[in-house]
C-alpha positions in Angstrom: 14.7 11.0 -20.4 12.2 7.8 -20.3 8.3 8.2 -19.9 5.7 6.0 -18.2 1.9 6.3 -18.2 -0.5 6.9 -15.4 -3.1 3.6 -15.4 -6.8 4.0 -14.4 -6.3 3.0 -10.6 -3.4 5.8 -10.3 -0.3 3.5 -10.4 2.9 4.6 -12.3 5.8 2.2 -13.6 8.8 3.2 -12.5 11.1 1.8 -15.1 13.2 -0.8 -14.6 16.5 0.8 -15.2 16.0 3.6 -12.2 14.7 0.8 -9.8 17.4 -0.9 -10.0 20.0 2.3 -9.8 18.0 3.2 -6.9 17.9 -0.3 -5.1 13.9 -0.1 -5.1 12.7 -3.7 -4.8 9.2 -4.5 -4.8 7.4 -3.4 -1.4 9.8 -0.5 -1.1 7.6 2.1 0.5 8.1 5.5 -0.7 7.0 9.2 0.5 5.6 11.3 -2.2 5.7 15.0 -1.9 4.3 17.8 -4.2 7.1 20.1 -5.4 6.8 23.4 -7.3 8.5 21.1 -10.1 6.7 18.0 -9.9 5.8 14.8 -7.9 8.9 13.8 -5.7 9.4 10.5 -4.5 11.6 9.2 -1.9 12.0 6.2 0.2 10.1 6.3 3.4 12.6 6.5 6.2 11.1 3.9 8.9 11.4 4.7 12.5 13.9 2.9 14.0 13.0 -0.5 16.3 13.4 0.3 20.2 15.4 -2.2 22.0 12.8 -4.8 24.0 13.6 -3.0 27.4 12.7 0.8 26.2 9.5 -0.5 24.3 8.0 -2.6 27.2 8.8 0.1 29.4 7.0 2.1 26.6 4.1 -0.2 26.8 3.8 0.3 30.2 4.0 3.7 30.3 0.7 3.7 27.7 -1.4 1.2 30.0 -0.4 3.0 33.3 0.0 -0.9 34.9 1.0 -0.3 38.5 0.7 -3.5 39.9 3.3 -5.8 40.6 5.9 -7.5 37.8 5.0 -11.2 37.2 7.1 -13.7 36.6 6.7 -16.2 33.8 6.3 -19.4 36.0 3.1 -17.2 37.5 1.9 -16.3 34.1 2.4 -19.9 32.9 0.5 -21.7 35.3 -2.2 -19.0 34.8 -2.4 -20.1 31.6 -2.4 -23.9 32.3 -5.1 -23.4 34.9 -7.2 -21.8 32.3 -6.8 -23.8 29.8 -7.8 -26.7 32.2 -11.1 -24.9 33.7 -11.6 -24.2 29.4 -11.4 -28.0 28.9 -14.1 -28.6 31.6 -16.1 -26.2 29.8 -15.4 -23.6 32.9 -15.5 -19.6 31.9 -14.1 -18.7 35.2 -12.9 -20.2 38.6 -15.6 -20.8 40.8 -16.2 -17.8 43.6 -15.3 -15.2 41.2 -16.6 -11.8 40.3 -16.6 -13.4 36.8 -18.1 -16.7 37.6 -21.0 -15.1 39.6 -21.9 -12.8 36.8 -21.8 -15.7 34.0 -24.3 -17.3 36.8 -26.6 -14.7 36.7 -26.5 -14.4 33.2 -27.2 -17.9 32.4 -30.1 -18.0 35.0 -31.5 -14.7 33.2 -31.0 -16.1 29.8 -33.0 -18.9 30.9 -35.7 -17.2 32.4 -36.1 -15.4 29.5 -36.6 -18.1 27.2 -38.8 -19.9 29.0 -41.0 -16.5 29.0 -40.7 -16.6 25.5 -42.0 -20.0 24.4 
């Protein structure tokens, strides 16, 4: 039987021979169970990863997106469009609600600055 000491931070060192026998490497996540006999450490069972289609379907259900499927080409084009606008200093495309709202906010901020001077 081997003994170990509880540190001031609540840490316990598991003897190397035991870690090697159990194949517990640094970073191994352990479940901690309180039992009548004492504390039980058990390797945590991580949930299996879902395949990409199932994972994407679960995400879609969570966000409840009901719109059309967008192709990668359309997404790439939208990203390039937004990058070009950002490079020009535009925050939103002219004529959009976002652009109108931004213009209103900018005008209101300028009026506030004039009043406070």
